[in-house]
C-alpha positions in Angstrom: 13.9 11.1 -13.8 12.8 14.1 -15.9 13.4 12.1 -19.0 11.1 9.2 -18.0 8.5 11.8 -16.8 8.6 13.7 -20.1 8.1 10.5 -22.1 5.4 8.9 -19.9 3.7 11.8 -18.2 0.2 10.9 -19.4 0.5 7.5 -17.8 1.8 9.0 -14.5 -0.9 11.7 -14.6 -3.6 9.0 -15.0 -2.1 6.9 -12.1 -2.0 10.0 -9.9 -5.6 10.8 -10.5 -6.5 7.2 -9.7 -4.6 7.5 -6.4 -6.3 10.8 -5.6 -9.7 9.2 -6.1 -8.8 6.1 -4.0 -7.2 8.1 -1.2 -10.2 10.5 -1.0 -12.9 7.9 -0.9 -11.1 6.0 1.9 -10.8 9.0 4.2 -14.2 10.4 3.2 -16.0 7.2 4.2 -14.4 7.3 7.6 -15.7 10.8 8.2 -19.1 10.2 6.6 -19.7 7.1 8.6 -19.4 9.1 11.8 -21.9 11.6 10.5 -24.3 8.8 9.5 -24.0 7.3 13.0 -22.4 4.0 12.0 -20.7 2.2 14.9 -17.0 1.6 15.0 -17.5 -2.1 14.4 -19.7 -1.4 11.3 -17.0 1.0 9.9 -14.3 -1.6 10.6 -16.2 -4.1 8.4 -16.6 -1.5 5.7 -12.9 -0.7 5.7 -11.9 -4.4 5.8 -14.1 -5.1 2.8 -11.8 -3.0 0.5 -8.9 -5.4 1.2 -11.1 -8.4 0.5 -11.8 -7.1 -2.9 -8.3 -5.9 -3.5 -6.8 -9.3 -2.7 -9.3 -11.0 -5.0 -8.7 -8.5 -7.8 -4.9 -8.8 -7.8 -5.3 -12.6 -8.3 -8.0 -12.5 -10.9 -7.0 -9.4 -13.0 -4.3 -11.2 -15.0 -6.7 -13.8 -16.2 -9.2 -11.1 -17.1 -6.6 -9.2 -19.1 -5.5 -12.4 -21.0 -9.2 -12.9 -22.0 -10.3 -9.5 -23.2 -7.2 -7.3 -23.2 -5.8 -4.4 -21.1 -8.0 -1.6 -22.5 -11.3 -3.4 -21.9 -10.4 -4.4 -18.4 -9.2 -0.9 -17.5 -12.2 0.8 -18.9 -14.8 -1.6 -17.5 -13.3 -1.6 -14.0 -12.8 2.1 -14.0 -16.4 2.7 -14.9 -17.5 0.5 -12.0 -15.4 2.5 -9.6 -17.0 5.8 -10.8 -20.5 4.3 -10.3 -19.8 2.9 -6.8 -18.4 6.2 -5.7 -21.7 7.9 -6.6 -23.8 5.2 -4.9 -22.1 5.6 -1.5 -24.1 8.7 -0.5 -27.2 7.5 -2.2 -27.5 4.4 -0.1 -26.0 5.3 3.3 -26.2 1.9 4.8 -23.1 0.1 6.3 -23.8 -3.2 4.5 -24.4 -1.5 1.2 -21.1 0.3 1.7 -19.4 -3.0 2.6 -20.6 -4.5 -0.7 -19.4 -1.3 -2.5 -16.0 -1.5 -0.8 -15.5 -5.1 -1.9 -16.4 -4.1 -5.5 -14.3 -1.0 -5.5 -11.3 -2.8 -3.9 -11.6 -5.4 -6.7 -11.8 -2.8 -9.4 -8.9 -0.7 -8.1 -6.7 -3.7 -7.9 -7.5 -4.7 -11.4 -6.9 -1.1 -12.6 -3.6 -1.0 -10.9 -2.5 -4.3 -12.4 -3.3 -3.0 -15.8 -1.6 0.4 -15.4 1.4 -1.1 -13.7 1.8 -3.6 -16.5 1.7 -0.7 -19.0 4.4 1.1 -17.0 6.6 -2.0 -16.7 6.3 -2.5 -20.5 7.2 1.1 -21.2 10.3 1.0 -19.0 13.7 -0.1 -20.1 16.7 -1.6 -18.2 18.3 1.9 -18.2 15.3 3.7 -16.7 13.5 1.0 -14.7 14.7 2.1 -11.4 13.8 5.7 -12.0 10.3 4.7 -13.3 9.7 2.6 -10.2 10.8 5.5 -7.9 8.6 8.0 -9.8 5.7 5.6 -9.6 6.0 5.5 -5.8 6.3 9.3 -5.6 3.2 9.7 -7.8 1.3 7.3 -5.5 2.2 9.3 -2.4 1.4 12.7 -4.1 -2.0 11.3 -5.1 -2.8 10.1 -1.6 -1.6 13.3 0.1 -3.4 15.5 -2.4 -6.6 13.6 -1.8 -6.6 14.6 1.9 -6.5 18.3 0.8 -9.5 17.7 -1.4 -11.4 16.6 1.6 -11.6 20.2 2.7 -13.2 21.5 -0.5 -16.8 20.6 0.4 -19.2 19.4 3.1 -18.6 15.7 3.8 -22.3 15.3 4.7 -23.2 16.2 1.1 -22.7 14.6 -2.4 -19.9 16.8 -3.8 -17.0 15.0 -2.2 -18.3 11.7 -3.6 -18.6 13.2 -7.1 -15.1 14.6 -7.1 -13.3 11.1 -6.9 -15.8 9.7 -9.3 -14.9 12.4 -11.9 -11.2 12.1 -11.2 -11.3 8.3 -11.8 -13.2 8.9 -15.0 -10.8 11.6 -16.2 -7.8 9.3 -15.5 -8.9 7.1 -18.4 -8.1 9.7 -21.0 -4.4 10.3 -20.5 -3.7 6.6 -20.0 -5.8 5.2 -22.9 -4.8 7.9 -25.4 -1.1 7.5 -24.7 -0.3 3.8 -24.5 -0.8 0.8 -26.6 -2.2 -2.4 -25.2 0.7 -4.6 -23.9 0.9 -8.3 -24.9 -1.0 -10.7 -22.6 1.2 -11.8 -19.8 1.4 -15.0 -17.9 0.9 -14.7 -14.1 3.2 -16.8 -11.9 1.6 -19.3 -9.6 2.5 -18.3 -6.1 4.8 -20.5 -4.1 3.0 -22.6 -1.5 2.7 -20.9 1.9 4.5 -23.9 3.5 7.4 -23.5 1.1 7.5 -19.7 1.6 7.4 -20.1 5.4 10.3 -22.6 5.2 12.3 -20.1 3.1 11.7 -17.0 5.2 9.7 -17.3 8.5 10.4 -13.7 9.2 9.2 -12.5 5.8 5.9 -14.4 6.3 5.2 -13.3 9.9 6.3 -9.8 9.2 4.2 -9.4 6.1 1.1 -10.6 8.0 1.6 -8.2 10.9 2.4 -5.3 8.5 -0.8 -6.0 6.7 -2.7 -5.1 9.8 -0.7 -2.0 10.4 -1.1 -0.8 6.8 -4.8 -1.5 6.8 -5.2 0.5 10.0 -3.4 3.5 8.4 -5.4 3.3 5.1 -8.7 2.3 6.4 -9.2 3.3 10.0 -7.1 6.5 10.5 -10.1 8.8 9.5 -12.4 6.7 11.7 -10.1 7.3 14.6 -9.9 11.0 13.9 -13.7 11.3 13.7 -14.0 9.3 17.0 -11.7 11.6 19.0 -13.4 14.7 17.6 -10.7 16.0 15.2 -11.8 18.7 12.8 -11.9 18.0 9.1 -8.6 19.9 8.6 -7.0 17.9 11.3 -8.2 14.6 10.0 -6.9 15.3 6.5 -3.6 16.4 7.9 -3.4 13.4 10.2 -4.0 10.9 7.4 -1.6 12.7 5.0 1.2 12.6 7.6 1.4 8.8 7.5 2.2 8.9 3.8 4.6 11.9 4.0 6.6 9.9 6.5 6.5 6.9 4.2 8.0 8.7 1.2 10.6 10.7 3.1 12.1 7.7 5.0 11.8 5.1 2.2 15.1 5.9 0.5 17.3 6.5 3.5 16.2 3.2 5.0 16.7 1.5 1.7 20.3 2.9 1.5 21.0 1.6 4.9 19.5 -1.9 4.1 22.0 -2.5 1.4 24.9 -1.8 3.8 24.0 -3.7 7.0 22.3 -6.8 8.4 18.7 -6.3 7.2 17.3 -8.1 10.2 18.9 -5.6 12.5 17.4 -2.7 10.5 14.0 -4.4 10.5 14.1 -4.9 14.2 15.1 -1.3 15.0 12.7 0.3 12.5 9.8 -1.8 13.7 10.6 -0.9 17.3 10.7 2.8 16.4 7.4 2.5 14.7 6.0 0.8 17.8 7.3 3.7 19.9 5.4 6.0 17.5 2.3 4.0 18.3 2.9 4.4 22.1 3.4 8.1 21.6 0.0 8.4 19.9 -1.6 6.2 22.6 -0.4 8.2 25.5 -0.1 11.7 24.1 -2.4 11.8 21.1 -4.5 14.4 22.7 -1.9 16.9 21.6 -2.3 17.4 17.9 1.4 18.1 17.2 2.4 14.9 19.0 -0.3 13.1 17.1 1.2 14.1 13.8 4.7 13.1 15.0 3.2 9.7 15.9 1.6 9.4 12.4 4.9 10.4 10.7 6.9 7.9 12.7 4.4 5.0 12.1 4.1 5.7 8.4 7.8 6.3 8.0 8.6 2.9 9.7 5.8 0.6 8.5 5.8 1.4 4.7 9.6 0.9 4.2 9.3 -2.3 6.3 7.2 -3.8 3.5 10.1 -3.4 1.0 12.6 -4.5 3.6 10.8 -7.8 4.2 10.5 -8.5 0.4 14.2 -7.7 -0.1 15.2 -9.9 2.9 13.1 -12.8 1.7 14.7 -12.5 -1.8 18.1 -12.9 -0.2 17.2 -16.6 0.3 15.7 -17.3 -3.1 17.0 -18.1 -6.5 16.1 -15.5 -9.1 13.7 -17.8 -10.9 11.7 -18.3 -7.6 11.4 -14.6 -6.6 8.3 -13.9 -8.7 6.4 -16.9 -7.2 7.5 -15.9 -3.7 6.3 -12.3 -4.1 2.8 -13.5 -5.0 2.7 -15.5 -1.8 4.1 -12.6 0.2 1.4 -10.3 -1.2 -1.3 -12.8 -0.3 -0.1 -13.1 3.3 0.0 -9.3 3.6 -3.5 -9.1 2.1 -4.9 -11.5 4.7 -3.3 -9.4 7.4 -4.9 -6.3 5.8 -8.3 -7.9 5.9 -8.0 -8.7 9.5 -6.5 -5.3 10.5 -9.6 -3.1 10.4 -11.7 -5.7 12.1 -9.3 -6.1 15.0 -8.8 -2.3 15.1 -12.6 -1.8 15.3 -12.9 -4.4 18.0 -10.1 -2.7 20.0 -11.6 0.7 19.6 -15.0 -0.6 20.7 -13.4 -2.3 23.7 -11.1 0.3 25.0 -12.0 3.5 23.2 -10.4 5.3 20.2 -6.9 4.8 21.7 -7.3 1.1 20.8 -6.3 2.3 17.3 -2.7 3.2 18.4 -2.6 0.3 20.9 -3.0 -2.3 18.1 -0.5 -0.6 15.8 2.1 -0.5 18.6 1.5 -4.2 19.5 1.8 -5.3 15.8 5.1 -3.3 15.3 6.6 -4.4 18.6 5.7 -8.0 17.8 7.5 -7.6 14.4 10.5 -6.3 16.2 10.6 -9.0 18.9 10.1 -11.8 16.3 12.9 -10.4 14.2 15.2 -10.4 17.2 14.3 -14.1 17.8 14.9 -15.0 14.2 18.4 -13.4 14.4 19.2 -16.2 16.9 18.0 -18.9 14.5 19.9 -18.2 11.3 23.2 -16.6 10.5 23.2 -13.3 8.8 24.1 -12.9 5.1 27.0 -10.5 4.3 25.6 -7.2 2.9 27.6 -7.6 -0.3 25.7 -10.9 -1.0 22.2 -9.5 -0.6 19.8 -8.5 -3.3 19.2 -4.8 -4.0 16.6 -2.9 -2.0 13.8 -1.5 -4.2 11.0 0.7 -2.9 7.5 -0.8 -3.2 4.4 0.5 -1.5 2.0 -1.9 0.3 -0.8 -0.8 -2.0 1.0 -2.1 -5.0 -0.1 -5.2 -6.9 2.1 -8.3 -7.8 2.9 -6.5 -11.1 4.7 -3.7 -9.3 6.5 -6.2 -7.1 7.7 -8.0 -10.2 8.7 -4.7 -11.7 10.8 -4.1 -8.6 12.3 -7.6 -8.8 13.4 -7.0 -12.4 15.1 -3.8 -11.4 16.9 -5.5 -8.5 18.0 -8.2 -10.9 19.2 -5.8 -13.5 21.1 -3.8 -10.9 22.8 -6.9 -9.5 23.9 -7.9 -13.1 25.3 -4.4 -13.7 27.2 -4.4 -10.4 28.6 -7.9 -11.2 29.7 -6.7 -14.7 31.3 -3.6 -13.3 33.2 -5.7 -10.7 34.4 -8.1 -13.4 35.6 -5.2 -15.6 37.5 -3.6 -12.8 
């Protein structure tokens, strides 16, 4: 891993700065919205808007890159991100913020597609797995570090909006000065949703439900913290804990998934995540227990994303995996758009604890549906399944394709090793 870091550190540095900027603006808006007196419903619309833009950007960015090239797309979208971040405090209106979030979600998605394609192009068969793992670690470091930056200035002022704007602008330098434009790539048309549902009902339903859970973590955690009166330090710690749990439990669960029935693991992990939601619902007034709840939810829900992709791939031919991954990401994106809106409605109807109530319902529903699917289809022996590869829910189709290539390479290596022995 040190070798890939030493050869591609400018790219990873730029990606981390992008994640810091994105992670900070998401949490900051949740806090600032409370200061501005925005209602929970208004903030849920603002948070949902990001995922509308992100979903659109992930589908349109490949065509933009083919037309004008990686460098122009990266620079143009990055500049728009910086501008929108500065405009947030200038026009403190929920509908202006909603428009800004759509634009910023679109731009971040396009920037990630570009950066991930550079990373994929730079990786080789020998280091692809390490590069993918390092990319996930960099994502998590960026988001967690962003929560610390929330404490550096008054959220009612301008400085905290200037910081992510500057970080995003600075991120251009190491990336654009260290990589060459990659060849234009052809995006794969997603498999139809009907076909995908026939291949893996669990993958489709689970992805939709997880979209709501992930959006609640990324979009509404700071809103919840502000609603219940957490201090700025507590809010930043609370949000960061979701992602700490995600990175610490990703690999142990991945190791287990390659050695047992994946549906059993999905069912158990989702149930544990749901129990974490119940813990936050009933005992969230205790800050220590609130952090334990966040750790369990983040540690369960984020690996579930990779587990569902790996499980769906078990029923696909290699040539169909890329098309299916595009459909899975679309389903997850639809769930992510709905997540903040439903969370906001729940919090308005039953109070702030509606935040944890919805997360618990979604994760328990995932667990129950997985148990049902176990009665409808026989399990696949673990030795015949595809390799688990870690992918974060914030990744674009390029990163999922990156992971698929690694899984395919690993399977080929294992088969060659088996034949030699």
